C-alpha positions in Angstrom: 0.0 0.0 0.0 1.1 3.5 -0.8 0.4 6.2 1.9 0.6 10.0 1.5 1.4 11.3 5.0 0.8 14.9 5.8 1.8 16.7 9.0 -0.5 19.6 9.6 -1.0 22.4 12.1 -3.8 24.9 11.6 -4.1 24.2 7.9 -7.9 24.2 7.6 -7.8 26.5 4.5 -5.4 24.3 2.5 -5.6 20.7 3.8 -8.7 19.7 1.8 -7.1 20.5 -1.5 -3.8 18.7 -0.6 -5.8 15.6 0.5 -8.1 15.5 -2.5 -5.2 16.0 -4.9 -3.1 13.3 -3.2 -5.9 10.6 -3.1 -5.6 9.6 -6.8 -2.0 8.8 -6.5 -2.0 6.6 -3.3 -4.1 4.1 -1.5 -4.6 6.1 1.6 -3.9 9.7 2.8 -2.9 10.0 6.5 -3.0 13.4 8.2 -1.3 13.9 11.5 -3.0 16.9 13.2 -0.4 18.3 15.5 -2.8 19.9 18.0 -4.4 22.3 15.7 -6.7 25.0 17.2 -8.8 25.2 14.0 -10.8 22.7 12.0 -7.8 21.0 10.3 -8.7 17.5 11.5 -12.4 17.9 10.6 -11.7 19.3 7.1 -9.1 16.6 6.4 -11.4 13.8 7.5 -14.2 15.2 5.3 -11.9 15.3 2.4 -11.2 11.6 2.7 -8.1 11.4 4.9 -7.5 9.2 7.8 -6.7 11.6 10.7 -4.5 10.8 13.7 -4.2 13.5 16.3 -1.7 14.5 19.0 -1.0 17.4 21.3 1.0 20.2 19.7 4.6 18.9 19.8 6.1 20.1 16.5 6.7 19.1 12.9 9.3 16.4 13.8 6.9 14.8 16.3 4.2 14.7 13.6 6.6 13.1 11.2 7.5 10.5 13.8 3.9 9.7 14.4 3.3 9.2 10.7 6.3 6.8 10.5 4.9 4.8 13.4 1.5 4.7 11.7 2.9 3.6 8.4 4.9 0.8 10.1 1.8 -0.4 12.0 -0.3 -0.5 8.8 2.5 -2.2 6.9 2.8 0.5 4.2 5.0 -0.4 1.3 5.7 3.2 0.3 5.3 6.4 2.4 5.2 9.8 0.8 5.5 12.8 3.1 4.4 16.3 2.0 3.4 19.5 3.7 -0.2 20.4 4.4 0.1 24.1 3.5 -0.1 23.6 -0.3 3.6 24.3 -1.0 4.1 20.8 -2.5 2.2 19.6 -5.6 0.5 16.3 -4.9 0.4 15.6 -8.6 4.2 15.1 -8.4 3.8 12.2 -6.0 4.2 9.6 -8.8 7.7 11.1 -9.6 8.9 10.2 -6.1 7.2 6.9 -6.1 8.7 6.0 -9.4 12.2 6.5 -8.0 11.4 3.9 -5.3 9.7 1.3 -7.5 11.5 1.7 -10.8 15.0 2.8 -9.8 15.0 0.7 -6.6 16.2 3.4 -4.1 15.2 3.5 -0.5 14.5 7.2 -0.2 13.5 9.8 -2.9 13.8 13.5 -2.0 12.0 16.2 -4.0 14.5 19.0 -4.6 13.5 22.6 -5.1 16.8 23.3 -6.7 16.8 20.8 -9.6 13.9 22.7 -11.4 14.7 26.2 -12.6 11.0 27.1 -12.6 10.9 27.2 -8.8 11.5 30.7 -7.5 13.1 30.8 -4.1 14.0 34.0 -2.3 17.7 34.7 -2.0 18.1 34.5 1.7 15.9 31.4 1.9 18.0 29.7 -0.7 21.2 30.7 0.9 20.1 29.4 4.3 19.0 26.1 2.9 22.3 25.8 1.0 24.3 26.4 4.3 22.2 23.8 6.2 22.5 21.4 3.3 26.3 21.7 3.1 26.5 20.9 6.8 24.2 17.9 6.4 26.1 16.6 3.4 29.3 16.7 5.5 27.7 14.7 8.2 26.1 12.1 5.9 28.6 12.0 3.0 25.6 12.6 0.6 25.6 15.2 -2.1 21.9 16.2 -2.0 20.9 19.7 -3.1 17.9 20.2 -0.7 18.3 18.5 2.6 15.4 20.4 4.1 12.7 19.3 1.6 9.7 17.7 3.3 8.5 16.2 0.1 10.0 12.7 0.3 9.2 9.0 -0.5 10.3 6.1 1.6 10.5 2.4 0.8 9.3 -0.2 3.3 13.0 -0.9 4.3 13.4 2.8 5.1 10.0 3.0 6.9 11.1 0.1 9.1 14.6 1.4 9.7 13.9 5.1 10.5 12.7 6.1 13.9 12.9 10.0 14.2 13.2 11.5 17.6 13.7 15.2 16.8 10.5 17.1 17.5 11.3 20.3 15.5 12.2 21.1 12.0 15.6 19.6 12.3 14.0 16.2 11.8 14.8 16.5 8.1 18.5 16.5 8.9 18.1 13.7 11.6 16.4 11.5 9.1 19.2 11.9 6.5 21.8 11.0 9.2 19.8 7.9 10.0 19.6 7.0 6.3 23.3 7.4 6.1 24.0 5.3 9.1 21.6 2.5 8.0 23.3 2.4 4.6 20.1 3.2 2.7 20.2 4.6 -0.8 19.0 8.1 -1.7 18.0 9.8 -4.9 16.8 13.3 -5.7 14.1 14.2 -8.2 13.1 17.7 -9.3 9.9 19.2 -7.9 8.2 22.6 -8.0 7.2 24.5 -4.9 4.6 27.2 -4.5 5.2 29.9 -1.8 1.9 31.6 -2.6 0.4 32.8 0.7 3.4 31.5 2.6 4.0 33.5 5.8 6.9 31.5 7.3 9.5 33.9 5.9 8.9 36.4 8.7 10.4 33.8 11.1 12.8 32.2 8.6 16.0 33.7 10.1 15.3 32.4 13.6 14.0 29.1 12.1 17.1 28.7 10.0 19.5 29.4 12.9 17.7 26.8 15.0 17.8 24.2 12.3 21.5 24.9 11.6 22.3 24.6 15.3 20.5 21.2 15.5 22.2 20.1 12.2 25.6 20.9 13.7 24.6 19.0 16.8 23.8 15.9 14.9 26.8 16.2 12.6 29.2 16.7 15.6 27.9 13.5 17.1 28.6 11.8 13.7 32.1 13.3 13.5 33.3 14.1 17.1 37.0 13.9 16.3 36.8 16.6 13.7 34.4 18.9 15.7 36.0 18.5 19.1 39.3 16.6 18.8 41.1 18.8 16.2 40.2 22.1 18.0 41.1 20.5 21.3 44.5 19.5 20.1 45.0 22.9 18.6 44.3 24.6 21.9 46.6 22.2 23.7 49.4 23.1 21.4 48.8 26.8 21.8 48.7 26.3 25.6 52.0 24.4 25.5 53.6 27.2 23.4 52.4 29.8 25.9 53.7 27.7 28.7 57.1 27.4 27.0 57.2 31.2 26.6 56.5 31.7 30.3 59.2 29.2 31.4 61.7 30.6 29.0 61.3 34.2 30.3 61.1 33.0 33.9 64.3 30.8 33.7 66.4 33.2 31.6 65.2 36.7 32.8 63.5 35.9 36.1 60.4 37.6 34.6 57.0 36.3 35.4 54.5 36.8 32.5 51.2 36.1 34.3 49.3 36.5 31.0 51.3 33.7 29.4 50.9 31.6 32.5 47.1 32.0 32.7 46.6 31.7 29.0 48.7 28.5 29.0 46.7 26.9 31.8 43.2 28.0 30.4 43.9 26.9 26.9 45.5 23.6 27.9 42.6 22.7 30.1 40.0 23.7 27.5 41.9 21.7 24.9 42.0 18.7 27.2 38.3 19.0 27.9 37.5 19.1 24.1 39.8 16.2 23.4 38.3 14.0 26.1 34.8 15.0 24.9 35.8 13.9 21.4 37.1 10.5 22.6 33.9 9.9 24.7 31.6 10.9 21.9 33.5 8.9 19.3 33.3 5.8 21.6 29.6 6.3 22.2 28.8 7.0 18.6 30.4 3.7 17.6 28.6 1.8 20.4 25.1 3.2 19.5 25.6 4.2 15.9 22.4 2.5 14.7 20.4 4.8 16.9 21.5 8.0 15.1 
């Protein structure tokens, strides 16, 4: 069975159209109402969707609930798309085809493979920065790591268990895909930002997603994120300590600045280095959980 899975929060004005346009392309449409205060659940149900509800926990929590539901119902393919009308449900077959015909585990709809999609400069720049960080952590070369328009095979549905409650779930899922050794392909999609109001909060949203992306990537590569800077600080601390000893032994001059700098930098470097070793060990022990 093919499921179209839609996380939704206060989307009563757009959810019916998304559901009705999705129905011809899948066997069932599942809407996760993330504690909406309007009639999103009622409208979606009347449009033909199966609705699951939860208290308002965030986009990532809704995606996690949809994964759980798809596993429970033994879905063969799960397509996720937004409930605000940005994604075109008529493009669902493009993503499904990548799963069924080209035998990939996850198909991602990219906004940047189709020149007809007009994305504002700072939105595009922000996505590119986050995508670069994500690609570093996953060793993928995707162009749109934050796209919510994706298709998952049964193997991917069974393997991926998101835990992130916010928008950083898109990055978390890619890291899990990488760790599980699942295959990924991108297909071009178009996106409509008509009536979109999220840009007024896009800077804070982007910073939050980037911070969480760095968190996940640092867990994946702790030696690079913590070990190398730690060793660098230790070296600088040793150099400052050498300068202090040299001046003290040869000139009987005490450079308190060099002494304090040496101690602080050495200790900070040692803390970062130990952190890198601990995270590296933990990441190898529980790698399948990330």
